[in-house]
PDB file with SEQRES, HELIX, SHEET and CRYST1 records, atoms N, CA, C and O in Angstrom:
SEQRES   1 A   58  MET ARG CYS LEU THR CYS LYS ASN GLY SER MET LYS PRO          
SEQRES   2 A   58  SER SER THR ALA TYR PHE ALA GLN LEU LYS ASN CYS TYR          
SEQRES   3 A   58  VAL ILE ILE GLU ASN VAL PRO CYS MET LYS CYS GLU GLN          
SEQRES   4 A   58  CYS GLY GLU ASP TYR GLY LEU ARG TYR PHE CYS CYS ILE          
SEQRES   5 A   58  ILE SER GLU HIS ASN CYS                                      
HELIX    1 AA1 ARG A   47  SER A   54  1                                   8    
SHEET    1 AA1 3 MET A  11  GLN A  21  0                                        
SHEET    2 AA1 3 TYR A  26  CYS A  37 -1                                        
SHEET    3 AA1 3 ASP A  43  TYR A  44 -1                                        
CRYST1    1.000    1.000    1.000  90.00  90.00  90.00 P 1           1          
ATOM      1  N   MET A   1      15.445   5.052   6.758  1.00  0.00           N  
ATOM      2  CA  MET A   1      14.228   5.143   7.537  1.00  0.00           C  
ATOM      3  C   MET A   1      13.918   3.760   8.131  1.00  0.00           C  
ATOM      4  O   MET A   1      14.002   2.750   7.433  1.00  0.00           O  
ATOM      5  N   ARG A   2      13.570   3.723   9.388  1.00  0.00           N  
ATOM      6  CA  ARG A   2      13.241   2.454  10.076  1.00  0.00           C  
ATOM      7  C   ARG A   2      11.737   2.155   9.989  1.00  0.00           C  
ATOM      8  O   ARG A   2      10.902   3.057   9.925  1.00  0.00           O  
ATOM      9  N   CYS A   3      11.435   0.879   9.989  1.00  0.00           N  
ATOM     10  CA  CYS A   3      10.038   0.421   9.919  1.00  0.00           C  
ATOM     11  C   CYS A   3       9.287   0.795  11.193  1.00  0.00           C  
ATOM     12  O   CYS A   3       9.818   0.656  12.294  1.00  0.00           O  
ATOM     13  N   LEU A   4       8.072   1.262  11.045  1.00  0.00           N  
ATOM     14  CA  LEU A   4       7.232   1.622  12.187  1.00  0.00           C  
ATOM     15  C   LEU A   4       6.615   0.404  12.848  1.00  0.00           C  
ATOM     16  O   LEU A   4       6.169   0.490  13.992  1.00  0.00           O  
ATOM     17  N   THR A   5       6.578  -0.719  12.164  1.00  0.00           N  
ATOM     18  CA  THR A   5       5.965  -1.932  12.703  1.00  0.00           C  
ATOM     19  C   THR A   5       6.969  -2.760  13.508  1.00  0.00           C  
ATOM     20  O   THR A   5       6.754  -3.026  14.690  1.00  0.00           O  
ATOM     21  N   CYS A   6       8.060  -3.163  12.864  1.00  0.00           N  
ATOM     22  CA  CYS A   6       9.019  -4.038  13.540  1.00  0.00           C  
ATOM     23  C   CYS A   6      10.163  -3.289  14.215  1.00  0.00           C  
ATOM     24  O   CYS A   6      10.897  -3.863  15.020  1.00  0.00           O  
ATOM     25  N   LYS A   7      10.315  -1.998  13.883  1.00  0.00           N  
ATOM     26  CA  LYS A   7      11.332  -1.111  14.471  1.00  0.00           C  
ATOM     27  C   LYS A   7      12.772  -1.484  14.116  1.00  0.00           C  
ATOM     28  O   LYS A   7      13.692  -0.792  14.552  1.00  0.00           O  
ATOM     29  N   ASN A   8      13.004  -2.540  13.347  1.00  0.00           N  
ATOM     30  CA  ASN A   8      14.350  -2.964  13.015  1.00  0.00           C  
ATOM     31  C   ASN A   8      14.681  -2.880  11.536  1.00  0.00           C  
ATOM     32  O   ASN A   8      15.818  -2.579  11.171  1.00  0.00           O  
ATOM     33  N   GLY A   9      13.717  -3.138  10.695  1.00  0.00           N  
ATOM     34  CA  GLY A   9      13.956  -3.206   9.261  1.00  0.00           C  
ATOM     35  C   GLY A   9      14.130  -1.829   8.611  1.00  0.00           C  
ATOM     36  O   GLY A   9      13.658  -0.814   9.124  1.00  0.00           O  
ATOM     37  N   SER A  10      14.798  -1.828   7.506  1.00  0.00           N  
ATOM     38  CA  SER A  10      14.968  -0.619   6.711  1.00  0.00           C  
ATOM     39  C   SER A  10      13.894  -0.538   5.646  1.00  0.00           C  
ATOM     40  O   SER A  10      13.503  -1.557   5.076  1.00  0.00           O  
ATOM     41  N   MET A  11      13.413   0.663   5.372  1.00  0.00           N  
ATOM     42  CA  MET A  11      12.388   0.874   4.368  1.00  0.00           C  
ATOM     43  C   MET A  11      13.055   1.163   3.027  1.00  0.00           C  
ATOM     44  O   MET A  11      13.947   2.006   2.930  1.00  0.00           O  
ATOM     45  N   LYS A  12      12.604   0.446   1.991  1.00  0.00           N  
ATOM     46  CA  LYS A  12      13.146   0.628   0.658  1.00  0.00           C  
ATOM     47  C   LYS A  12      12.014   0.871  -0.320  1.00  0.00           C  
ATOM     48  O   LYS A  12      10.924   0.327  -0.148  1.00  0.00           O  
ATOM     49  N   PRO A  13      12.258   1.693  -1.364  1.00  0.00           N  
ATOM     50  CA  PRO A  13      11.218   1.881  -2.386  1.00  0.00           C  
ATOM     51  C   PRO A  13      10.843   0.563  -3.044  1.00  0.00           C  
ATOM     52  O   PRO A  13      11.712  -0.257  -3.343  1.00  0.00           O  
ATOM     53  N   SER A  14       9.581   0.363  -3.263  1.00  0.00           N  
ATOM     54  CA  SER A  14       9.078  -0.864  -3.829  1.00  0.00           C  
ATOM     55  C   SER A  14       7.744  -0.598  -4.516  1.00  0.00           C  
ATOM     56  O   SER A  14       7.355   0.554  -4.705  1.00  0.00           O  
ATOM     57  N   SER A  15       7.059  -1.648  -4.879  1.00  0.00           N  
ATOM     58  CA  SER A  15       5.692  -1.520  -5.400  1.00  0.00           C  
ATOM     59  C   SER A  15       4.876  -2.685  -4.860  1.00  0.00           C  
ATOM     60  O   SER A  15       5.418  -3.720  -4.473  1.00  0.00           O  
ATOM     61  N   THR A  16       3.563  -2.495  -4.843  1.00  0.00           N  
ATOM     62  CA  THR A  16       2.662  -3.502  -4.318  1.00  0.00           C  
ATOM     63  C   THR A  16       1.369  -3.478  -5.082  1.00  0.00           C  
ATOM     64  O   THR A  16       1.185  -2.622  -5.948  1.00  0.00           O  
ATOM     65  N   ALA A  17       0.466  -4.389  -4.793  1.00  0.00           N  
ATOM     66  CA  ALA A  17      -0.866  -4.402  -5.402  1.00  0.00           C  
ATOM     67  C   ALA A  17      -1.863  -3.838  -4.389  1.00  0.00           C  
ATOM     68  O   ALA A  17      -1.752  -4.090  -3.189  1.00  0.00           O  
ATOM     69  N   TYR A  18      -2.822  -3.082  -4.879  1.00  0.00           N  
ATOM     70  CA  TYR A  18      -3.875  -2.503  -4.029  1.00  0.00           C  
ATOM     71  C   TYR A  18      -5.200  -3.177  -4.390  1.00  0.00           C  
ATOM     72  O   TYR A  18      -5.579  -3.245  -5.559  1.00  0.00           O  
ATOM     73  N   PHE A  19      -5.890  -3.669  -3.370  1.00  0.00           N  
ATOM     74  CA  PHE A  19      -7.186  -4.305  -3.540  1.00  0.00           C  
ATOM     75  C   PHE A  19      -8.249  -3.499  -2.799  1.00  0.00           C  
ATOM     76  O   PHE A  19      -8.053  -3.115  -1.646  1.00  0.00           O  
ATOM     77  N   ALA A  20      -9.381  -3.245  -3.469  1.00  0.00           N  
ATOM     78  CA  ALA A  20     -10.469  -2.512  -2.812  1.00  0.00           C  
ATOM     79  C   ALA A  20     -11.793  -3.094  -3.258  1.00  0.00           C  
ATOM     80  O   ALA A  20     -11.957  -3.464  -4.420  1.00  0.00           O  
ATOM     81  N   GLN A  21     -12.728  -3.175  -2.344  1.00  0.00           N  
ATOM     82  CA  GLN A  21     -14.083  -3.583  -2.666  1.00  0.00           C  
ATOM     83  C   GLN A  21     -14.958  -2.326  -2.618  1.00  0.00           C  
ATOM     84  O   GLN A  21     -15.116  -1.703  -1.568  1.00  0.00           O  
ATOM     85  N   LEU A  22     -15.518  -1.970  -3.765  1.00  0.00           N  
ATOM     86  CA  LEU A  22     -16.398  -0.820  -3.837  1.00  0.00           C  
ATOM     87  C   LEU A  22     -17.830  -1.352  -3.908  1.00  0.00           C  
ATOM     88  O   LEU A  22     -18.055  -2.538  -3.664  1.00  0.00           O  
ATOM     89  N   LYS A  23     -18.790  -0.508  -4.233  1.00  0.00           N  
ATOM     90  CA  LYS A  23     -20.198  -0.898  -4.188  1.00  0.00           C  
ATOM     91  C   LYS A  23     -20.487  -2.222  -4.889  1.00  0.00           C  
ATOM     92  O   LYS A  23     -20.949  -3.172  -4.256  1.00  0.00           O  
ATOM     93  N   ASN A  24     -20.222  -2.290  -6.175  1.00  0.00           N  
ATOM     94  CA  ASN A  24     -20.594  -3.479  -6.941  1.00  0.00           C  
ATOM     95  C   ASN A  24     -19.410  -4.128  -7.670  1.00  0.00           C  
ATOM     96  O   ASN A  24     -19.592  -4.850  -8.651  1.00  0.00           O  
ATOM     97  N   CYS A  25     -18.210  -3.860  -7.180  1.00  0.00           N  
ATOM     98  CA  CYS A  25     -17.067  -4.427  -7.899  1.00  0.00           C  
ATOM     99  C   CYS A  25     -15.832  -4.481  -6.980  1.00  0.00           C  
ATOM    100  O   CYS A  25     -15.808  -3.910  -5.890  1.00  0.00           O  
ATOM    101  N   TYR A  26     -14.826  -5.187  -7.470  1.00  0.00           N  
ATOM    102  CA  TYR A  26     -13.520  -5.208  -6.834  1.00  0.00           C  
ATOM    103  C   TYR A  26     -12.556  -4.469  -7.748  1.00  0.00           C  
ATOM    104  O   TYR A  26     -12.648  -4.569  -8.971  1.00  0.00           O  
ATOM    105  N   VAL A  27     -11.639  -3.732  -7.155  1.00  0.00           N  
ATOM    106  CA  VAL A  27     -10.615  -3.026  -7.904  1.00  0.00           C  
ATOM    107  C   VAL A  27      -9.268  -3.582  -7.488  1.00  0.00           C  
ATOM    108  O   VAL A  27      -8.960  -3.652  -6.298  1.00  0.00           O  
ATOM    109  N   ILE A  28      -8.457  -3.981  -8.472  1.00  0.00           N  
ATOM    110  CA  ILE A  28      -7.108  -4.452  -8.208  1.00  0.00           C  
ATOM    111  C   ILE A  28      -6.180  -3.607  -9.074  1.00  0.00           C  
ATOM    112  O   ILE A  28      -6.308  -3.591 -10.298  1.00  0.00           O  
ATOM    113  N   ILE A  29      -5.257  -2.914  -8.442  1.00  0.00           N  
ATOM    114  CA  ILE A  29      -4.304  -2.093  -9.178  1.00  0.00           C  
ATOM    115  C   ILE A  29      -2.906  -2.569  -8.782  1.00  0.00           C  
ATOM    116  O   ILE A  29      -2.545  -2.574  -7.605  1.00  0.00           O  
ATOM    117  N   GLU A  30      -2.136  -2.963  -9.781  1.00  0.00           N  
ATOM    118  CA  GLU A  30      -0.796  -3.475  -9.543  1.00  0.00           C  
ATOM    119  C   GLU A  30       0.248  -2.378  -9.710  1.00  0.00           C  
ATOM    120  O   GLU A  30      -0.017  -1.345 -10.324  1.00  0.00           O  
ATOM    121  N   ASN A  31       1.422  -2.610  -9.166  1.00  0.00           N  
ATOM    122  CA  ASN A  31       2.573  -1.723  -9.263  1.00  0.00           C  
ATOM    123  C   ASN A  31       2.340  -0.331  -8.659  1.00  0.00           C  
ATOM    124  O   ASN A  31       2.743   0.682  -9.231  1.00  0.00           O  
ATOM    125  N   VAL A  32       1.687  -0.302  -7.501  1.00  0.00           N  
ATOM    126  CA  VAL A  32       1.474   0.954  -6.774  1.00  0.00           C  
ATOM    127  C   VAL A  32       2.741   1.236  -5.973  1.00  0.00           C  
ATOM    128  O   VAL A  32       3.166   0.394  -5.182  1.00  0.00           O  
ATOM    129  N   PRO A  33       3.362   2.424  -6.168  1.00  0.00           N  
ATOM    130  CA  PRO A  33       4.587   2.737  -5.437  1.00  0.00           C  
ATOM    131  C   PRO A  33       4.368   2.778  -3.927  1.00  0.00           C  
ATOM    132  O   PRO A  33       3.343   3.269  -3.455  1.00  0.00           O  
ATOM    133  N   CYS A  34       5.324   2.267  -3.184  1.00  0.00           N  
ATOM    134  CA  CYS A  34       5.240   2.281  -1.719  1.00  0.00           C  
ATOM    135  C   CYS A  34       6.660   2.154  -1.153  1.00  0.00           C  
ATOM    136  O   CYS A  34       7.634   2.015  -1.893  1.00  0.00           O  
ATOM    137  N   MET A  35       6.740   2.207   0.144  1.00  0.00           N  
ATOM    138  CA  MET A  35       7.961   1.904   0.868  1.00  0.00           C  
ATOM    139  C   MET A  35       7.709   0.574   1.579  1.00  0.00           C  
ATOM    140  O   MET A  35       6.692   0.420   2.255  1.00  0.00           O  
ATOM    141  N   LYS A  36       8.616  -0.378   1.433  1.00  0.00           N  
ATOM    142  CA  LYS A  36       8.422  -1.701   2.036  1.00  0.00           C  
ATOM    143  C   LYS A  36       9.593  -2.039   2.939  1.00  0.00           C  
ATOM    144  O   LYS A  36      10.755  -1.815   2.599  1.00  0.00           O  
ATOM    145  N   CYS A  37       9.254  -2.588   4.108  1.00  0.00           N  
ATOM    146  CA  CYS A  37      10.269  -3.003   5.071  1.00  0.00           C  
ATOM    147  C   CYS A  37      10.974  -4.270   4.566  1.00  0.00           C  
ATOM    148  O   CYS A  37      10.331  -5.243   4.171  1.00  0.00           O  
ATOM    149  N   GLU A  38      12.314  -4.230   4.589  1.00  0.00           N  
ATOM    150  CA  GLU A  38      13.078  -5.387   4.131  1.00  0.00           C  
ATOM    151  C   GLU A  38      12.969  -6.551   5.105  1.00  0.00           C  
ATOM    152  O   GLU A  38      13.166  -7.698   4.704  1.00  0.00           O  
ATOM    153  N   GLN A  39      12.664  -6.293   6.358  1.00  0.00           N  
ATOM    154  CA  GLN A  39      12.621  -7.374   7.345  1.00  0.00           C  
ATOM    155  C   GLN A  39      11.227  -8.001   7.459  1.00  0.00           C  
ATOM    156  O   GLN A  39      11.089  -9.216   7.319  1.00  0.00           O  
ATOM    157  N   CYS A  40      10.198  -7.193   7.709  1.00  0.00           N  
ATOM    158  CA  CYS A  40       8.856  -7.756   7.958  1.00  0.00           C  
ATOM    159  C   CYS A  40       7.925  -7.662   6.746  1.00  0.00           C  
ATOM    160  O   CYS A  40       6.879  -8.311   6.725  1.00  0.00           O  
ATOM    161  N   GLY A  41       8.294  -6.855   5.724  1.00  0.00           N  
ATOM    162  CA  GLY A  41       7.483  -6.771   4.511  1.00  0.00           C  
ATOM    163  C   GLY A  41       6.308  -5.812   4.582  1.00  0.00           C  
ATOM    164  O   GLY A  41       5.505  -5.752   3.651  1.00  0.00           O  
ATOM    165  N   GLU A  42       6.192  -5.062   5.669  1.00  0.00           N  
ATOM    166  CA  GLU A  42       5.077  -4.102   5.810  1.00  0.00           C  
ATOM    167  C   GLU A  42       5.177  -2.996   4.744  1.00  0.00           C  
ATOM    168  O   GLU A  42       6.259  -2.471   4.482  1.00  0.00           O  
ATOM    169  N   ASP A  43       4.015  -2.648   4.128  1.00  0.00           N  
ATOM    170  CA  ASP A  43       3.960  -1.607   3.103  1.00  0.00           C  
ATOM    171  C   ASP A  43       3.532  -0.294   3.721  1.00  0.00           C  
ATOM    172  O   ASP A  43       2.654  -0.276   4.583  1.00  0.00           O  
ATOM    173  N   TYR A  44       4.135   0.806   3.297  1.00  0.00           N  
ATOM    174  CA  TYR A  44       3.734   2.140   3.710  1.00  0.00           C  
ATOM    175  C   TYR A  44       3.621   3.019   2.478  1.00  0.00           C  
ATOM    176  O   TYR A  44       4.271   2.764   1.464  1.00  0.00           O  
ATOM    177  N   GLY A  45       2.807   4.041   2.565  1.00  0.00           N  
ATOM    178  CA  GLY A  45       2.662   4.986   1.469  1.00  0.00           C  
ATOM    179  C   GLY A  45       1.406   4.791   0.657  1.00  0.00           C  
ATOM    180  O   GLY A  45       1.200   5.473  -0.346  1.00  0.00           O  
ATOM    181  N   LEU A  46       0.554   3.857   1.083  1.00  0.00           N  
ATOM    182  CA  LEU A  46      -0.691   3.603   0.354  1.00  0.00           C  
ATOM    183  C   LEU A  46      -1.849   4.439   0.859  1.00  0.00           C  
ATOM    184  O   LEU A  46      -2.899   4.467   0.217  1.00  0.00           O  
ATOM    185  N   ARG A  47      -1.703   5.110   1.965  1.00  0.00           N  
ATOM    186  CA  ARG A  47      -2.840   5.839   2.583  1.00  0.00           C  
ATOM    187  C   ARG A  47      -3.429   6.861   1.619  1.00  0.00           C  
ATOM    188  O   ARG A  47      -4.646   6.890   1.435  1.00  0.00           O  
ATOM    189  N   TYR A  48      -2.610   7.693   1.005  1.00  0.00           N  
ATOM    190  CA  TYR A  48      -3.109   8.728   0.070  1.00  0.00           C  
ATOM    191  C   TYR A  48      -3.778   8.047  -1.134  1.00  0.00           C  
ATOM    192  O   TYR A  48      -4.850   8.464  -1.573  1.00  0.00           O  
ATOM    193  N   PHE A  49      -3.150   7.022  -1.649  1.00  0.00           N  
ATOM    194  CA  PHE A  49      -3.690   6.316  -2.814  1.00  0.00           C  
ATOM    195  C   PHE A  49      -5.045   5.682  -2.479  1.00  0.00           C  
ATOM    196  O   PHE A  49      -5.973   5.750  -3.285  1.00  0.00           O  
ATOM    197  N   CYS A  50      -5.166   5.076  -1.316  1.00  0.00           N  
ATOM    198  CA  CYS A  50      -6.406   4.431  -0.892  1.00  0.00           C  
ATOM    199  C   CYS A  50      -7.541   5.450  -0.764  1.00  0.00           C  
ATOM    200  O   CYS A  50      -8.681   5.151  -1.119  1.00  0.00           O  
ATOM    201  N   CYS A  51      -7.244   6.629  -0.270  1.00  0.00           N  
ATOM    202  CA  CYS A  51      -8.265   7.664  -0.117  1.00  0.00           C  
ATOM    203  C   CYS A  51      -8.787   8.093  -1.464  1.00  0.00           C  
ATOM    204  O   CYS A  51      -9.990   8.307  -1.614  1.00  0.00           O  
ATOM    205  N   ILE A  52      -7.919   8.225  -2.453  1.00  0.00           N  
ATOM    206  CA  ILE A  52      -8.357   8.637  -3.797  1.00  0.00           C  
ATOM    207  C   ILE A  52      -9.248   7.597  -4.410  1.00  0.00           C  
ATOM    208  O   ILE A  52     -10.305   7.935  -4.943  1.00  0.00           O  
ATOM    209  N   ILE A  53      -8.856   6.321  -4.355  1.00  0.00           N  
ATOM    210  CA  ILE A  53      -9.630   5.233  -4.971  1.00  0.00           C  
ATOM    211  C   ILE A  53     -10.972   5.085  -4.256  1.00  0.00           C  
ATOM    212  O   ILE A  53     -11.992   4.866  -4.909  1.00  0.00           O  
ATOM    213  N   SER A  54     -10.989   5.197  -2.952  1.00  0.00           N  
ATOM    214  CA  SER A  54     -12.226   4.981  -2.185  1.00  0.00           C  
ATOM    215  C   SER A  54     -13.283   6.058  -2.468  1.00  0.00           C  
ATOM    216  O   SER A  54     -14.472   5.831  -2.247  1.00  0.00           O  
ATOM    217  N   GLU A  55     -12.858   7.206  -2.947  1.00  0.00           N  
ATOM    218  CA  GLU A  55     -13.840   8.286  -3.252  1.00  0.00           C  
ATOM    219  C   GLU A  55     -14.603   7.996  -4.548  1.00  0.00           C  
ATOM    220  O   GLU A  55     -15.650   8.602  -4.779  1.00  0.00           O  
ATOM    221  N   HIS A  56     -14.116   7.098  -5.393  1.00  0.00           N  
ATOM    222  CA  HIS A  56     -14.777   6.780  -6.644  1.00  0.00           C  
ATOM    223  C   HIS A  56     -15.618   5.518  -6.484  1.00  0.00           C  
ATOM    224  O   HIS A  56     -15.240   4.607  -5.747  1.00  0.00           O  
ATOM    225  N   ASN A  57     -16.721   5.464  -7.151  1.00  0.00           N  
ATOM    226  CA  ASN A  57     -17.597   4.298  -7.066  1.00  0.00           C  
ATOM    227  C   ASN A  57     -17.656   3.610  -8.419  1.00  0.00           C  
ATOM    228  O   ASN A  57     -17.531   4.241  -9.469  1.00  0.00           O  
ATOM    229  N   CYS A  58     -17.851   2.297  -8.366  1.00  0.00           N  
ATOM    230  CA  CYS A  58     -18.005   1.543  -9.623  1.00  0.00           C  
ATOM    231  C   CYS A  58     -19.444   1.612 -10.082  1.00  0.00           C  
ATOM    232  O   CYS A  58     -19.789   1.044 -11.119  1.00  0.00           O  
TER     233      CYS A  58                                                      
END                                                                             
């Protein structure tokens, strides 16, 4: 699969950290599965995860 941002890099399974600011706190979750471009480093696959976290409040 080719990267949607740089159009040249290959996407490989990886993990990343997710940061969110909710009402009265910050949430940091490490090792979130994603697809990462080997060339530009862009992360994909966080959209569903972000929607779930954003629905909960601290």
